[in-house]
N, C-alpha and C positions, 0 to 999 in steps of 0.2 A: 922606074916609071912611077909617078905619083898616082896613088889610087884615087878614083873619083870620089867625091863626097857622098856620104850616105844620105839619101833623101828620106826625110821623115814626114809622113802625112801630118797636116796641120792639127787634126784632132788628136793624133797620137802624141805630138809634141806638147799640146796643151795639157793632156792627161799626165804626161811625164813631168812637166813643170809643176803642176798642182801637187803631184805626189812628192816631188823634191821639196816643195815649200812646206808640206806637212811633216816630212821627215826632219827637216831642219828645225822646225818648231818643237818637235819632240826631243831631238838630240842635237844641241847646238854644234857639236863637233862635226856633224855632217855639213854645216854651213862652211866650215874651214876647208873641208875636203872639196866642196863644190867650188869655192873661190879659187882653189889651186888648180882644179881639173877642168872647169868649165862644164858646159852642157854634156850630159851623158847621151851619146849617139845610139841610135837603134842598130842592133846587130842581128836582126831577124833573118832566119834562113828558111828554106822550104821544109815543110813537114813531110818529108818523103824518105824512101828507103836509103837513098844515097847519103842524106844528111845524118840519119841515124848511124849508119856505118862510119861516117866521117868522125862522129863524136867518139866512137870506140877507138879509131885510129889515133885521135888526138890525146888520149889519156896517157899521162905519165911520161910525156916526151916534150921537148921544147917546141915552141911555135914553128920554128924553122924546120925542124926535123919532121914534124907532123905534116907540114905543107908539102915537103919533098916526097914523103912516103905516099901521101894521098894523091899527088899528081901522078906518080908511077902506077898506083893502083887503078886510077881512072884510065890511064893509057892501056893497061893490061886487060881491063874488063869493059868492053864496048859492045852495046850500050850498057851502062851500069844498072843492071837489074838483077833480081834474085836468081833467075835462071842462068844468066851468063856468068854470074859470080860462081855459082855451083859447078858450072861446066868447065871453068878454068882450072888448069893443073895446079896442084899445091906448090910445086917447085917454082912456078912462075910468080905466084903471089908472095911466097917467102922471099923471092928475089927482089920484090918491090920494097923490102924492108920491114914487112910485117913480122911480128913475133909469132910463134906457134899458138900461144893462147889467144892472141888477137885474131889470127886467122880462123881459129876454131869458133870464136864468138861471132865473127862475121858470117860464117857458114850457118851457125845456129839461127841467126836472125834471118838469113835468106830462106832457110827451110821453113821457119815460122811464117814468113810473109808469103812464100809460094803455096804453102798448104792452107793458108787462110786463118791459121791459129792467131796470127797478129794482123789485124785489119787496120792498117795505118790510116786509110781513108775515113774510118769511123772515129778516130781519136779526137778530131777537133770538136765533135759534138758531145764529148763526155766530160764530166767534172774531173778536176785534178787528181783526186784519189783513185778514180777508176782508170785513168790514163796510166798512172804510176803502177797500178796493180797489173794491168795488161802488159806493160813493157817489162817489168821486173819478173814476170812469169817466164820470160825467155832467158835461157842460160846465157850469161855474159853481160846482161843488162842489169846493173845495180842501181841503187838510189841516185848516185851522182849522174849517171848517164840519163836516166829518166827525167831528172830535174832539169838538166841542161836542155833536153829536147822540149820539155814543157815551157821553159823560159824563152828559148830563142827560136824554136820552130812553131810552137803553138801560141806564143805571145801571152803566156799567163803571168799575171802581175804580182802574185803573192807566193812565188817559188823561192826557196832559200836553200841553195846547195851547200849545206854546212860541212860536207866532206872536202870541199875544194880547198887545197892548201894555199893558193894565192889569196883566196877570200879570208882564210884564217889569219894569214900574215898581215893583210891589210887591216883587219880588225885589231890585231895586236898593235900595229903602228899608230892607228888613228886614236885608239882608246888607251894608249900608254900602258898596255898590259906587260907584265914581266915575262910571260911565256905565251906562245901561240895557243889560243884556245882550242880545246878539243871539240868534237861534234856536239856533245851534250851541252857544253857551255855556249857554243855558237847558236844552237837552237833556242836556248833560254834567252840569250842576248837579243835575238831578233823578234821575240814574241811581241814586244811593244811597238814594232814597226808594221804589224799587220794593218791593212791589207796591201802594203807597198813593199814587201820584203824583196821582190824582184828588182825594183828600182834601187833599193838600198844595196843589193848585191852588185848591180851594174856600176853604181857609184864607187863602191869599194874596190872593184876590179880596176876601174879607171885610176883610182887613187894609188893602188899598188903599182900600176904601170908607170904613173908619173913620178912617184917617189923612188922608183928604181933608177930614174934618169936624172934626178936632181935632189939636192939636199933640202929637206923641208925646214923652213925657218922656225 
């Protein structure tokens, strides 16, 4: 079944277009990527407990595997809330395809949410660095997870997930690097793209996806 198109609010689309124009002016190779990939669609998700857990599930597995595991987890935990996750038997959750470390991390997040140590409803009102600090204070949530939540759940525009392997590979391809850049080089590379690093990341992810499907001229 074909997925319905993602609807982007006009003001959000205008902001994204303006950011892309500025990025292309600063780095002409972005224009090449944009020409190949087209407009970078919005991928925003709800800023809730389920989405935070889903980000954990999606780490270090293929898109297809992550989707299958997440579907089984949702079927096993209904409604998907901190209390019901903690009440579910470990064997059932492992049977969904979760690894033991990921199950442990999901439970850590559930405990933090249930106890109030992690108040997800307060995060939208906090600056980026405070959101990241509160998220990474929970065991199992590292920089990458926090940044993905900031970028796609809280819609923050200047987030740069430098640990992301696909993002590193996309940078290697677009900028003709001999080797995939490490986190330090990725962070340095993106400094000149502030305050639009989030849009740059979305474009590079799209470029990675497209170049996996076709040979770039």
